[in-house]
C-alpha atoms as an extended CHARMM CRD file, in Angstrom:
* protein
*
       292  EXT
         1         1  MET       CA             64.2360000000      -32.0660000000      -82.7910000000  PROA      1               0.0000000000
         2         2  LEU       CA             60.7400000000      -30.7450000000      -83.6990000000  PROA      2               0.0000000000
         3         3  LYS       CA             60.8820000000      -27.2400000000      -84.8190000000  PROA      3               0.0000000000
         4         4  ASP       CA             58.1330000000      -25.8950000000      -82.5800000000  PROA      4               0.0000000000
         5         5  ALA       CA             59.6940000000      -27.8260000000      -79.6960000000  PROA      5               0.0000000000
         6         6  PRO       CA             60.8680000000      -25.4670000000      -76.8310000000  PROA      6               0.0000000000
         7         7  GLN       CA             64.7610000000      -26.2010000000      -76.3420000000  PROA      7               0.0000000000
         8         8  GLY       CA             65.3810000000      -28.4220000000      -73.4000000000  PROA      8               0.0000000000
         9         9  LEU       CA             61.5550000000      -29.4690000000      -73.0060000000  PROA      9               0.0000000000
        10        10  TRP       CA             59.8860000000      -32.8290000000      -74.1850000000  PROA      10              0.0000000000
        11        11  THR       CA             56.8050000000      -32.8190000000      -76.1850000000  PROA      11              0.0000000000
        12        12  ASN       CA             54.3760000000      -35.6700000000      -76.8200000000  PROA      12              0.0000000000
        13        13  ASP       CA             55.8370000000      -36.4700000000      -80.0810000000  PROA      13              0.0000000000
        14        14  GLN       CA             59.5380000000      -36.7310000000      -78.5450000000  PROA      14              0.0000000000
        15        15  PHE       CA             58.2750000000      -39.2250000000      -75.5500000000  PROA      15              0.0000000000
        16        16  ASN       CA             56.3280000000      -41.2100000000      -77.9860000000  PROA      16              0.0000000000
        17        17  SER       CA             59.3490000000      -41.6570000000      -80.2740000000  PROA      17              0.0000000000
        18        18  LEU       CA             61.4600000000      -43.5340000000      -77.5350000000  PROA      18              0.0000000000
        19        19  VAL       CA             58.7530000000      -46.1330000000      -76.5460000000  PROA      19              0.0000000000
        20        20  PRO       CA             57.1650000000      -48.8440000000      -78.6030000000  PROA      20              0.0000000000
        21        21  GLU       CA             53.6970000000      -49.5730000000      -78.9480000000  PROA      21              0.0000000000
        22        22  THR       CA             52.6070000000      -51.9990000000      -75.7700000000  PROA      22              0.0000000000
        23        23  PRO       CA             51.7590000000      -55.5580000000      -76.9450000000  PROA      23              0.0000000000
        24        24  ILE       CA             49.1190000000      -55.7670000000      -74.3690000000  PROA      24              0.0000000000
        25        25  ASP       CA             45.6740000000      -53.7820000000      -74.4770000000  PROA      25              0.0000000000
        26        26  ARG       CA             45.8630000000      -50.2810000000      -73.2850000000  PROA      26              0.0000000000
        27        27  ARG       CA             43.3590000000      -50.6710000000      -70.5880000000  PROA      27              0.0000000000
        28        28  GLY       CA             45.0930000000      -53.5810000000      -69.1250000000  PROA      28              0.0000000000
        29        29  PHE       CA             48.5760000000      -51.8990000000      -69.4080000000  PROA      29              0.0000000000
        30        30  ILE       CA             47.1540000000      -48.7110000000      -67.6400000000  PROA      30              0.0000000000
        31        31  ALA       CA             45.7040000000      -50.6090000000      -64.8910000000  PROA      31              0.0000000000
        32        32  ALA       CA             48.7620000000      -52.5680000000      -64.4450000000  PROA      32              0.0000000000
        33        33  ALA       CA             50.9810000000      -49.6030000000      -64.3700000000  PROA      33              0.0000000000
        34        34  ILE       CA             48.9210000000      -47.9490000000      -61.9450000000  PROA      34              0.0000000000
        35        35  ALA       CA             48.6400000000      -50.9360000000      -59.6670000000  PROA      35              0.0000000000
        36        36  ALA       CA             52.5360000000      -50.8990000000      -59.7230000000  PROA      36              0.0000000000
        37        37  GLY       CA             52.6940000000      -47.2270000000      -58.6490000000  PROA      37              0.0000000000
        38        38  PHE       CA             54.5570000000      -46.0730000000      -62.1230000000  PROA      38              0.0000000000
        39        39  ALA       CA             53.9690000000      -43.3580000000      -64.1500000000  PROA      39              0.0000000000
        40        40  VAL       CA             51.5200000000      -44.4740000000      -66.9180000000  PROA      40              0.0000000000
        41        41  THR       CA             52.8030000000      -42.1730000000      -70.0060000000  PROA      41              0.0000000000
        42        42  ALA       CA             56.3010000000      -43.1670000000      -69.1960000000  PROA      42              0.0000000000
        43        43  ASN       CA             55.3730000000      -46.5580000000      -70.6160000000  PROA      43              0.0000000000
        44        44  PRO       CA             56.8220000000      -48.7090000000      -67.7410000000  PROA      44              0.0000000000
        45        45  VAL       CA             58.4610000000      -51.9750000000      -68.5200000000  PROA      45              0.0000000000
        46        46  LEU       CA             57.5660000000      -53.3830000000      -65.4290000000  PROA      46              0.0000000000
        47        47  GLY       CA             59.6430000000      -56.7810000000      -66.0470000000  PROA      47              0.0000000000
        48        48  GLN       CA             62.7000000000      -54.9530000000      -65.5660000000  PROA      48              0.0000000000
        49        49  VAL       CA             61.8490000000      -52.7140000000      -62.5120000000  PROA      49              0.0000000000
        50        50  ILE       CA             64.4630000000      -52.7920000000      -59.5710000000  PROA      50              0.0000000000
        51        51  LYS       CA             62.7040000000      -53.5330000000      -56.4120000000  PROA      51              0.0000000000
        52        52  THR       CA             64.1620000000      -52.2530000000      -53.1540000000  PROA      52              0.0000000000
        53        53  PRO       CA             62.6610000000      -53.6750000000      -50.1970000000  PROA      53              0.0000000000
        54        54  MET       CA             62.3110000000      -51.8200000000      -46.6880000000  PROA      54              0.0000000000
        55        55  ASP       CA             64.3450000000      -54.2380000000      -45.2290000000  PROA      55              0.0000000000
        56        56  GLY       CA             66.7910000000      -52.5330000000      -42.4680000000  PROA      56              0.0000000000
        57        57  LEU       CA             64.8740000000      -49.3140000000      -43.5260000000  PROA      57              0.0000000000
        58        58  GLU       CA             62.2510000000      -46.9030000000      -41.8010000000  PROA      58              0.0000000000
        59        59  GLY       CA             60.2950000000      -44.3920000000      -43.3820000000  PROA      59              0.0000000000
        60        60  GLY       CA             57.2910000000      -44.2930000000      -45.8760000000  PROA      60              0.0000000000
        61        61  ASP       CA             54.7700000000      -41.7510000000      -46.9190000000  PROA      61              0.0000000000
        62        62  ALA       CA             54.1270000000      -38.7570000000      -44.7360000000  PROA      62              0.0000000000
        63        63  LYS       CA             53.3610000000      -35.0680000000      -44.8860000000  PROA      63              0.0000000000
        64        64  VAL       CA             55.1070000000      -31.9620000000      -44.3620000000  PROA      64              0.0000000000
        65        65  GLY       CA             52.0700000000      -29.6150000000      -43.5900000000  PROA      65              0.0000000000
        66        66  ASP       CA             49.8210000000      -30.1720000000      -46.8890000000  PROA      66              0.0000000000
        67        67  ILE       CA             52.8610000000      -31.5550000000      -48.9090000000  PROA      67              0.0000000000
        68        68  PRO       CA             53.0450000000      -35.1540000000      -49.3280000000  PROA      68              0.0000000000
        69        69  ILE       CA             56.3910000000      -36.5990000000      -48.9320000000  PROA      69              0.0000000000
        70        70  TYR       CA             58.2820000000      -40.0150000000      -49.0870000000  PROA      70              0.0000000000
        71        71  TYR       CA             61.2090000000      -40.6650000000      -46.8010000000  PROA      71              0.0000000000
        72        72  ALA       CA             63.7150000000      -43.4740000000      -45.9880000000  PROA      72              0.0000000000
        73        73  VAL       CA             66.4930000000      -44.1730000000      -43.6130000000  PROA      73              0.0000000000
        74        74  LYS       CA             68.5460000000      -47.0960000000      -42.1250000000  PROA      74              0.0000000000
        75        75  LYS       CA             67.2870000000      -48.5470000000      -38.9860000000  PROA      75              0.0000000000
        76        76  GLY       CA             69.1380000000      -47.6460000000      -36.0160000000  PROA      76              0.0000000000
        77        77  SER       CA             70.4060000000      -44.6160000000      -34.1170000000  PROA      77              0.0000000000
        78        78  GLY       CA             72.3900000000      -41.7240000000      -34.8920000000  PROA      78              0.0000000000
        79        79  LYS       CA             71.9650000000      -38.8730000000      -37.3770000000  PROA      79              0.0000000000
        80        80  ARG       CA             72.5120000000      -39.3840000000      -41.2540000000  PROA      80              0.0000000000
        81        81  PRO       CA             73.2790000000      -36.7560000000      -43.8580000000  PROA      81              0.0000000000
        82        82  VAL       CA             70.1120000000      -35.5580000000      -45.8240000000  PROA      82              0.0000000000
        83        83  VAL       CA             69.6330000000      -35.9160000000      -49.4220000000  PROA      83              0.0000000000
        84        84  ILE       CA             66.8070000000      -34.2240000000      -51.3740000000  PROA      84              0.0000000000
        85        85  LEU       CA             65.5200000000      -36.1510000000      -54.4240000000  PROA      85              0.0000000000
        86        86  VAL       CA             63.5940000000      -34.2170000000      -56.7410000000  PROA      86              0.0000000000
        87        87  ALA       CA             61.1140000000      -36.1180000000      -58.9170000000  PROA      87              0.0000000000
        88        88  GLU       CA             60.7080000000      -36.1020000000      -62.4020000000  PROA      88              0.0000000000
        89        89  ILE       CA             57.7140000000      -34.7110000000      -64.5110000000  PROA      89              0.0000000000
        90        90  TRP       CA             55.3250000000      -37.6620000000      -63.3370000000  PROA      90              0.0000000000
        91        91  GLY       CA             55.7460000000      -36.5570000000      -59.5890000000  PROA      91              0.0000000000
        92        92  LEU       CA             56.4120000000      -38.9120000000      -56.5750000000  PROA      92              0.0000000000
        93        93  HSD       CA             55.7150000000      -42.3860000000      -58.1610000000  PROA      93              0.0000000000
        94        94  GLU       CA             57.2590000000      -45.5410000000      -57.1320000000  PROA      94              0.0000000000
        95        95  TYR       CA             60.5640000000      -45.1140000000      -59.0620000000  PROA      95              0.0000000000
        96        96  VAL       CA             61.2010000000      -41.8660000000      -56.9270000000  PROA      96              0.0000000000
        97        97  LYS       CA             60.3890000000      -43.8040000000      -53.8670000000  PROA      97              0.0000000000
        98        98  ASP       CA             62.4390000000      -46.7120000000      -54.7790000000  PROA      98              0.0000000000
        99        99  THR       CA             65.3030000000      -44.1820000000      -55.4490000000  PROA      99              0.0000000000
       100       100  CYS       CA             64.8030000000      -42.9970000000      -52.0700000000  PROA      100             0.0000000000
       101       101  ARG       CA             65.2740000000      -46.5650000000      -50.5350000000  PROA      101             0.0000000000
       102       102  ARG       CA             68.4530000000      -46.9540000000      -52.4320000000  PROA      102             0.0000000000
       103       103  LEU       CA             69.8120000000      -43.6230000000      -51.0970000000  PROA      103             0.0000000000
       104       104  ALA       CA             68.6860000000      -44.7960000000      -47.7130000000  PROA      104             0.0000000000
       105       105  ASN       CA             70.8000000000      -47.7870000000      -48.0730000000  PROA      105             0.0000000000
       106       106  ALA       CA             73.7970000000      -45.8190000000      -49.1450000000  PROA      106             0.0000000000
       107       107  GLY       CA             73.7890000000      -44.1820000000      -45.7150000000  PROA      107             0.0000000000
       108       108  TYR       CA             71.4550000000      -41.0180000000      -46.4080000000  PROA      108             0.0000000000
       109       109  PHE       CA             68.2290000000      -39.8140000000      -44.9390000000  PROA      109             0.0000000000
       110       110  ALA       CA             66.3490000000      -39.5180000000      -48.3520000000  PROA      110             0.0000000000
       111       111  ILE       CA             63.3500000000      -37.2340000000      -48.6850000000  PROA      111             0.0000000000
       112       112  ALA       CA             61.3860000000      -36.8140000000      -51.9200000000  PROA      112             0.0000000000
       113       113  ASN       CA             58.2930000000      -34.5320000000      -52.1030000000  PROA      113             0.0000000000
       114       114  GLU       CA             55.2370000000      -34.4370000000      -54.5420000000  PROA      114             0.0000000000
       115       115  PRO       CA             55.9570000000      -31.2800000000      -56.5450000000  PROA      115             0.0000000000
       116       116  TYR       CA             52.4640000000      -31.4430000000      -58.1330000000  PROA      116             0.0000000000
       117       117  PHE       CA             50.0070000000      -32.1760000000      -55.6040000000  PROA      117             0.0000000000
       118       118  ARG       CA             48.0430000000      -28.8690000000      -56.0410000000  PROA      118             0.0000000000
       119       119  ILE       CA             47.8600000000      -29.7500000000      -59.8850000000  PROA      119             0.0000000000
       120       120  GLY       CA             47.1170000000      -33.5720000000      -59.7340000000  PROA      120             0.0000000000
       121       121  GLU       CA             48.4100000000      -36.8970000000      -59.7450000000  PROA      121             0.0000000000
       122       122  LEU       CA             50.2670000000      -36.8620000000      -62.9230000000  PROA      122             0.0000000000
       123       123  TRP       CA             51.6810000000      -40.0640000000      -63.0050000000  PROA      123             0.0000000000
       124       124  LYS       CA             47.9810000000      -41.5240000000      -63.2750000000  PROA      124             0.0000000000
       125       125  MET       CA             47.5230000000      -39.4570000000      -66.4930000000  PROA      125             0.0000000000
       126       126  THR       CA             47.2240000000      -41.0850000000      -69.6270000000  PROA      126             0.0000000000
       127       127  ASP       CA             47.8350000000      -38.5280000000      -71.8710000000  PROA      127             0.0000000000
       128       128  ILE       CA             51.6090000000      -37.0670000000      -71.9630000000  PROA      128             0.0000000000
       129       129  LYS       CA             50.0360000000      -33.5640000000      -73.1810000000  PROA      129             0.0000000000
       130       130  GLU       CA             48.2730000000      -33.3640000000      -69.8650000000  PROA      130             0.0000000000
       131       131  VAL       CA             51.3780000000      -34.2910000000      -67.8080000000  PROA      131             0.0000000000
       132       132  LEU       CA             53.4030000000      -31.7520000000      -69.3330000000  PROA      132             0.0000000000
       133       133  ALA       CA             50.9840000000      -28.9790000000      -69.0440000000  PROA      133             0.0000000000
       134       134  GLY       CA             50.7360000000      -29.9770000000      -65.2710000000  PROA      134             0.0000000000
       135       135  ALA       CA             54.5050000000      -30.1280000000      -64.8430000000  PROA      135             0.0000000000
       136       136  ASN       CA             54.9640000000      -26.9760000000      -66.7740000000  PROA      136             0.0000000000
       137       137  SER       CA             52.5400000000      -24.9150000000      -64.7200000000  PROA      137             0.0000000000
       138       138  LEU       CA             54.5730000000      -25.4800000000      -61.4430000000  PROA      138             0.0000000000
       139       139  THR       CA             56.4770000000      -21.9260000000      -60.8230000000  PROA      139             0.0000000000
       140       140  ASP       CA             59.9080000000      -22.1900000000      -59.3450000000  PROA      140             0.0000000000
       141       141  GLU       CA             59.0070000000      -20.1510000000      -56.2380000000  PROA      141             0.0000000000
       142       142  GLN       CA             56.3010000000      -22.7530000000      -55.3890000000  PROA      142             0.0000000000
       143       143  ALA       CA             58.9830000000      -25.4680000000      -56.0060000000  PROA      143             0.0000000000
       144       144  PHE       CA             61.5160000000      -23.8020000000      -53.8640000000  PROA      144             0.0000000000
       145       145  ALA       CA             59.0890000000      -22.8750000000      -51.0790000000  PROA      145             0.0000000000
       146       146  ASP       CA             57.9240000000      -26.7500000000      -50.8180000000  PROA      146             0.0000000000
       147       147  LEU       CA             61.6160000000      -27.6470000000      -50.7590000000  PROA      147             0.0000000000
       148       148  ASP       CA             62.3970000000      -25.2790000000      -48.0320000000  PROA      148             0.0000000000
       149       149  LYS       CA             59.6580000000      -26.9500000000      -45.9210000000  PROA      149             0.0000000000
       150       150  CYS       CA             60.8430000000      -30.3940000000      -46.6400000000  PROA      150             0.0000000000
       151       151  VAL       CA             64.3870000000      -29.0550000000      -45.2980000000  PROA      151             0.0000000000
       152       152  GLU       CA             62.8660000000      -27.4960000000      -42.1220000000  PROA      152             0.0000000000
       153       153  TRP       CA             60.8080000000      -30.8630000000      -41.6980000000  PROA      153             0.0000000000
       154       154  ALA       CA             64.1920000000      -32.7780000000      -41.8660000000  PROA      154             0.0000000000
       155       155  ARG       CA             65.9610000000      -30.4740000000      -39.4790000000  PROA      155             0.0000000000
       156       156  LYS       CA             63.3420000000      -31.3760000000      -36.8020000000  PROA      156             0.0000000000
       157       157  GLN       CA             63.7480000000      -35.4700000000      -37.4080000000  PROA      157             0.0000000000
       158       158  LYS       CA             66.0660000000      -37.1290000000      -34.9570000000  PROA      158             0.0000000000
       159       159  ARG       CA             67.6260000000      -39.1710000000      -37.6830000000  PROA      159             0.0000000000
       160       160  ALA       CA             68.3130000000      -36.5010000000      -39.8750000000  PROA      160             0.0000000000
       161       161  ASN       CA             71.6270000000      -34.1620000000      -40.2010000000  PROA      161             0.0000000000
       162       162  VAL       CA             70.5620000000      -31.0850000000      -42.0790000000  PROA      162             0.0000000000
       163       163  SER       CA             74.1130000000      -29.5200000000      -41.6500000000  PROA      163             0.0000000000
       164       164  LYS       CA             75.2090000000      -32.1660000000      -44.3390000000  PROA      164             0.0000000000
       165       165  LEU       CA             72.7310000000      -31.5010000000      -46.9690000000  PROA      165             0.0000000000
       166       166  GLY       CA             72.6680000000      -32.7490000000      -50.7450000000  PROA      166             0.0000000000
       167       167  ILE       CA             70.2070000000      -32.6300000000      -53.6230000000  PROA      167             0.0000000000
       168       168  THR       CA             69.8330000000      -34.9450000000      -56.5620000000  PROA      168             0.0000000000
       169       169  GLY       CA             66.9560000000      -35.3770000000      -59.2800000000  PROA      169             0.0000000000
       170       170  HSD       CA             66.3970000000      -36.5940000000      -62.8580000000  PROA      170             0.0000000000
       171       171  CYS       CA             64.9790000000      -34.8390000000      -65.7420000000  PROA      171             0.0000000000
       172       172  ARG       CA             62.7910000000      -31.8210000000      -64.6120000000  PROA      172             0.0000000000
       173       173  GLY       CA             63.9020000000      -32.8400000000      -60.9490000000  PROA      173             0.0000000000
       174       174  GLY       CA             67.7200000000      -32.4460000000      -62.4800000000  PROA      174             0.0000000000
       175       175  ARG       CA             66.8420000000      -28.8190000000      -63.5990000000  PROA      175             0.0000000000
       176       176  MET       CA             65.4830000000      -28.1890000000      -60.1050000000  PROA      176             0.0000000000
       177       177  VAL       CA             68.8230000000      -29.2640000000      -58.6720000000  PROA      177             0.0000000000
       178       178  TYR       CA             70.4960000000      -26.3530000000      -60.3950000000  PROA      178             0.0000000000
       179       179  MET       CA             67.9490000000      -23.7500000000      -59.6880000000  PROA      179             0.0000000000
       180       180  TYR       CA             67.4100000000      -25.0000000000      -55.9360000000  PROA      180             0.0000000000
       181       181  THR       CA             71.0780000000      -24.8670000000      -55.0860000000  PROA      181             0.0000000000
       182       182  ALA       CA             71.0350000000      -21.3140000000      -56.5650000000  PROA      182             0.0000000000
       183       183  HSD       CA             68.3910000000      -20.5020000000      -54.3020000000  PROA      183             0.0000000000
       184       184  GLN       CA             69.0590000000      -22.2300000000      -50.7920000000  PROA      184             0.0000000000
       185       185  LYS       CA             72.3390000000      -21.5790000000      -49.4850000000  PROA      185             0.0000000000
       186       186  GLN       CA             72.2090000000      -24.5500000000      -46.9920000000  PROA      186             0.0000000000
       187       187  VAL       CA             72.6250000000      -27.1040000000      -49.9400000000  PROA      187             0.0000000000
       188       188  ASP       CA             76.2050000000      -28.8250000000      -49.6310000000  PROA      188             0.0000000000
       189       189  ALA       CA             76.2540000000      -30.3060000000      -53.0380000000  PROA      189             0.0000000000
       190       190  GLY       CA             73.9790000000      -31.4450000000      -55.8350000000  PROA      190             0.0000000000
       191       191  VAL       CA             74.1360000000      -34.2270000000      -58.5870000000  PROA      191             0.0000000000
       192       192  ALA       CA             71.6540000000      -33.2470000000      -61.7070000000  PROA      192             0.0000000000
       193       193  TRP       CA             70.6810000000      -36.1750000000      -63.7790000000  PROA      193             0.0000000000
       194       194  TYR       CA             69.8780000000      -34.8350000000      -67.3400000000  PROA      194             0.0000000000
       195       195  GLY       CA             68.2720000000      -31.6600000000      -66.0350000000  PROA      195             0.0000000000
       196       196  GLY       CA             66.2880000000      -29.8430000000      -68.5580000000  PROA      196             0.0000000000
       197       197  LEU       CA             67.6890000000      -26.6290000000      -69.9340000000  PROA      197             0.0000000000
       198       198  GLY       CA             64.5100000000      -24.9790000000      -71.4620000000  PROA      198             0.0000000000
       199       199  THR       CA             61.8710000000      -22.7690000000      -70.2260000000  PROA      199             0.0000000000
       200       200  THR       CA             58.2810000000      -22.8220000000      -69.6880000000  PROA      200             0.0000000000
       201       201  PRO       CA             55.9070000000      -19.5110000000      -69.1370000000  PROA      201             0.0000000000
       202       202  ALA       CA             55.8990000000      -20.6360000000      -65.2290000000  PROA      202             0.0000000000
       203       203  GLN       CA             59.6900000000      -21.3100000000      -65.3050000000  PROA      203             0.0000000000
       204       204  PRO       CA             61.1240000000      -18.5710000000      -67.3400000000  PROA      204             0.0000000000
       205       205  LEU       CA             64.8760000000      -19.2690000000      -66.2360000000  PROA      205             0.0000000000
       206       206  THR       CA             67.0210000000      -22.0820000000      -67.0940000000  PROA      206             0.0000000000
       207       207  PRO       CA             70.3440000000      -23.4310000000      -65.1280000000  PROA      207             0.0000000000
       208       208  MET       CA             72.3340000000      -21.4880000000      -67.5180000000  PROA      208             0.0000000000
       209       209  ASP       CA             70.6340000000      -18.4550000000      -65.9580000000  PROA      209             0.0000000000
       210       210  VAL       CA             72.1250000000      -19.1990000000      -62.4160000000  PROA      210             0.0000000000
       211       211  THR       CA             75.4700000000      -20.3360000000      -63.0150000000  PROA      211             0.0000000000
       212       212  ASP       CA             76.7140000000      -17.2050000000      -61.2120000000  PROA      212             0.0000000000
       213       213  LYS       CA             74.6560000000      -17.8930000000      -58.2480000000  PROA      213             0.0000000000
       214       214  ILE       CA             75.8380000000      -21.7380000000      -57.6630000000  PROA      214             0.0000000000
       215       215  LYS       CA             78.4890000000      -21.3950000000      -54.8600000000  PROA      215             0.0000000000
       216       216  VAL       CA             78.7050000000      -25.0260000000      -54.0700000000  PROA      216             0.0000000000
       217       217  PRO       CA             79.6720000000      -28.2350000000      -56.2510000000  PROA      217             0.0000000000
       218       218  VAL       CA             77.2090000000      -29.4650000000      -58.4920000000  PROA      218             0.0000000000
       219       219  LEU       CA             77.8160000000      -32.5140000000      -60.7060000000  PROA      219             0.0000000000
       220       220  GLY       CA             75.9250000000      -32.9490000000      -64.0470000000  PROA      220             0.0000000000
       221       221  LEU       CA             75.2960000000      -36.2320000000      -65.4280000000  PROA      221             0.0000000000
       222       222  TYR       CA             74.0260000000      -35.9880000000      -69.3580000000  PROA      222             0.0000000000
       223       223  ALA       CA             72.9780000000      -38.0020000000      -72.2390000000  PROA      223             0.0000000000
       224       224  GLY       CA             74.8860000000      -37.6910000000      -75.4710000000  PROA      224             0.0000000000
       225       225  ALA       CA             71.8210000000      -38.7860000000      -77.3690000000  PROA      225             0.0000000000
       226       226  ASP       CA             69.0420000000      -37.0500000000      -75.4460000000  PROA      226             0.0000000000
       227       227  GLN       CA             66.7550000000      -35.6330000000      -77.9820000000  PROA      227             0.0000000000
       228       228  GLY       CA             65.3570000000      -33.1010000000      -75.8180000000  PROA      228             0.0000000000
       229       229  ILE       CA             68.7760000000      -31.8970000000      -74.5350000000  PROA      229             0.0000000000
       230       230  PRO       CA             71.1540000000      -31.5710000000      -77.5550000000  PROA      230             0.0000000000
       231       231  PRO       CA             74.7740000000      -31.3920000000      -77.2470000000  PROA      231             0.0000000000
       232       232  GLU       CA             74.6860000000      -27.4860000000      -78.0520000000  PROA      232             0.0000000000
       233       233  MET       CA             72.6740000000      -27.0910000000      -75.1830000000  PROA      233             0.0000000000
       234       234  ILE       CA             74.8700000000      -29.0520000000      -72.7910000000  PROA      234             0.0000000000
       235       235  ASN       CA             77.9240000000      -27.1620000000      -74.2130000000  PROA      235             0.0000000000
       236       236  ARG       CA             76.1630000000      -23.6570000000      -73.1490000000  PROA      236             0.0000000000
       237       237  LEU       CA             75.5670000000      -24.8930000000      -69.4840000000  PROA      237             0.0000000000
       238       238  LYS       CA             79.4000000000      -25.8830000000      -69.6220000000  PROA      238             0.0000000000
       239       239  ALA       CA             80.4080000000      -22.3600000000      -71.3040000000  PROA      239             0.0000000000
       240       240  GLY       CA             78.2150000000      -20.6560000000      -68.5270000000  PROA      240             0.0000000000
       241       241  PHE       CA             80.3140000000      -22.3300000000      -65.6270000000  PROA      241             0.0000000000
       242       242  GLN       CA             83.6000000000      -21.7400000000      -67.3100000000  PROA      242             0.0000000000
       243       243  ALA       CA             82.6580000000      -18.0320000000      -67.7380000000  PROA      243             0.0000000000
       244       244  PHE       CA             82.4350000000      -17.6480000000      -63.6930000000  PROA      244             0.0000000000
       245       245  GLY       CA             85.6120000000      -19.9610000000      -63.4480000000  PROA      245             0.0000000000
       246       246  LYS       CA             83.3800000000      -22.9910000000      -62.0550000000  PROA      246             0.0000000000
       247       247  GLU       CA             84.3990000000      -25.8580000000      -64.6180000000  PROA      247             0.0000000000
       248       248  LYS       CA             85.7670000000      -27.6870000000      -61.4950000000  PROA      248             0.0000000000
       249       249  LEU       CA             83.0410000000      -26.8390000000      -58.9950000000  PROA      249             0.0000000000
       250       250  CYS       CA             80.4950000000      -27.8600000000      -61.4800000000  PROA      250             0.0000000000
       251       251  PRO       CA             81.8130000000      -30.3770000000      -64.0840000000  PROA      251             0.0000000000
       252       252  ILE       CA             79.3680000000      -32.0370000000      -66.4650000000  PROA      252             0.0000000000
       253       253  VAL       CA             79.8760000000      -35.7390000000      -67.6520000000  PROA      253             0.0000000000
       254       254  VAL       CA             78.1920000000      -36.7870000000      -70.8760000000  PROA      254             0.0000000000
       255       255  TYR       CA             77.4610000000      -40.2870000000      -71.7260000000  PROA      255             0.0000000000
       256       256  PRO       CA             78.0270000000      -40.8520000000      -75.1900000000  PROA      256             0.0000000000
       257       257  ASP       CA             74.8630000000      -42.3590000000      -77.1450000000  PROA      257             0.0000000000
       258       258  MET       CA             72.8820000000      -42.6920000000      -74.1200000000  PROA      258             0.0000000000
       259       259  PRO       CA             69.2130000000      -41.6310000000      -74.3240000000  PROA      259             0.0000000000
       260       260  HSD       CA             67.2610000000      -39.3300000000      -71.9020000000  PROA      260             0.0000000000
       261       261  GLY       CA             66.0090000000      -41.1870000000      -68.8190000000  PROA      261             0.0000000000
       262       262  PHE       CA             69.0760000000      -43.8090000000      -69.0100000000  PROA      262             0.0000000000
       263       263  HSD       CA             68.8490000000      -44.2670000000      -65.1800000000  PROA      263             0.0000000000
       264       264  ALA       CA             64.9200000000      -44.7910000000      -65.1010000000  PROA      264             0.0000000000
       265       265  ASP       CA             65.2870000000      -48.6650000000      -64.7110000000  PROA      265             0.0000000000
       266       266  TYR       CA             61.4830000000      -48.7500000000      -65.3330000000  PROA      266             0.0000000000
       267       267  ARG       CA             61.2350000000      -47.2050000000      -68.7310000000  PROA      267             0.0000000000
       268       268  PRO       CA             62.7640000000      -48.3220000000      -72.2730000000  PROA      268             0.0000000000
       269       269  SER       CA             65.2810000000      -45.8510000000      -72.0410000000  PROA      269             0.0000000000
       270       270  TYR       CA             67.2680000000      -47.8310000000      -69.1290000000  PROA      270             0.0000000000
       271       271  ARG       CA             70.7450000000      -48.5840000000      -69.7660000000  PROA      271             0.0000000000
       272       272  LYS       CA             72.2850000000      -50.6530000000      -66.9510000000  PROA      272             0.0000000000
       273       273  GLU       CA             75.8030000000      -50.2140000000      -67.0560000000  PROA      273             0.0000000000
       274       274  GLN       CA             75.6180000000      -46.2270000000      -67.5140000000  PROA      274             0.0000000000
       275       275  ALA       CA             73.1690000000      -46.0070000000      -64.8180000000  PROA      275             0.0000000000
       276       276  GLU       CA             75.2600000000      -47.9550000000      -62.2860000000  PROA      276             0.0000000000
       277       277  ASP       CA             78.4040000000      -45.9990000000      -63.1080000000  PROA      277             0.0000000000
       278       278  ALA       CA             76.5740000000      -42.5240000000      -62.8480000000  PROA      278             0.0000000000
       279       279  TRP       CA             75.0280000000      -43.7310000000      -59.4150000000  PROA      279             0.0000000000
       280       280  LYS       CA             78.5510000000      -44.4140000000      -58.1980000000  PROA      280             0.0000000000
       281       281  LYS       CA             79.6310000000      -40.8870000000      -59.5090000000  PROA      281             0.0000000000
       282       282  MET       CA             76.6840000000      -39.3040000000      -57.6310000000  PROA      282             0.0000000000
       283       283  LEU       CA             77.6370000000      -41.1680000000      -54.2230000000  PROA      283             0.0000000000
       284       284  ALA       CA             81.2650000000      -40.2970000000      -54.6700000000  PROA      284             0.0000000000
       285       285  TRP       CA             80.5890000000      -36.8470000000      -55.4280000000  PROA      285             0.0000000000
       286       286  PHE       CA             78.4280000000      -36.4140000000      -52.1720000000  PROA      286             0.0000000000
       287       287  LYS       CA             81.2270000000      -38.0870000000      -50.3890000000  PROA      287             0.0000000000
       288       288  LYS       CA             83.9700000000      -35.9090000000      -51.5990000000  PROA      288             0.0000000000
       289       289  ASN       CA             81.9060000000      -32.7480000000      -50.8350000000  PROA      289             0.0000000000
       290       290  GLY       CA             81.0140000000      -33.1870000000      -47.2790000000  PROA      290             0.0000000000
       291       291  VAL       CA             77.6040000000      -35.1050000000      -47.8400000000  PROA      291             0.0000000000
       292       292  ALA       CA             78.4380000000      -38.4290000000      -46.0970000000  PROA      292             0.0000000000
């Protein structure tokens, strides 16, 4: 890990070390990624992307006030439990939308908002330093307020049952799972995928600082070979929950030898077997804890 890198956050060099040089020309690669809706600086591997159709679903792009969102739910009648999906550092790009559709197929009213709409379209940026600077400038207070508005919007939807409310997210979104669960008492359960454990000036607290405030079940899914979240940091998070007698309420599963982003099927870091296993664990966790 780079000596000058904030613990738990990703630097330009760390991202670049995980992805190979693209074999096609850069301009063509950028155009193809944007056309497909995927984050450019994630170096998407478009040939391996999972594509979940809208067959049998309803939803799509919408707005909550001025906040862009995406939602999906199975067609039909009756209310569905709600799962908020918090985007990674690139914001509301195609991978996040597809994950919403997967959650909808699993029986949920899934909602994802664009956390960075006041900052820019981070997924279209071609320099990871710009992406990180943008994502790192979003305060937790603003992120909480936006998510609160999404919950209130869902409360008014005839297909959404907010009395059963879950939250999940990957990378920076995984960090927000812990932070928002400590903030929003309406959440019934959460699942954090390799949630960051570092700080920025705009985000001075970490999940390790709010373990005492989390009162509901949150499952942590981490990668054993994550260069940005080393084992010692994961152990500190575990210790924080243990200190408050919450090791069973907030367990952490570590997948040995897995890289950061092992669920992200559009990235070189994707690991199919572990991604599918972790997805099953997430759904089982929600069901066990009343979000079903």
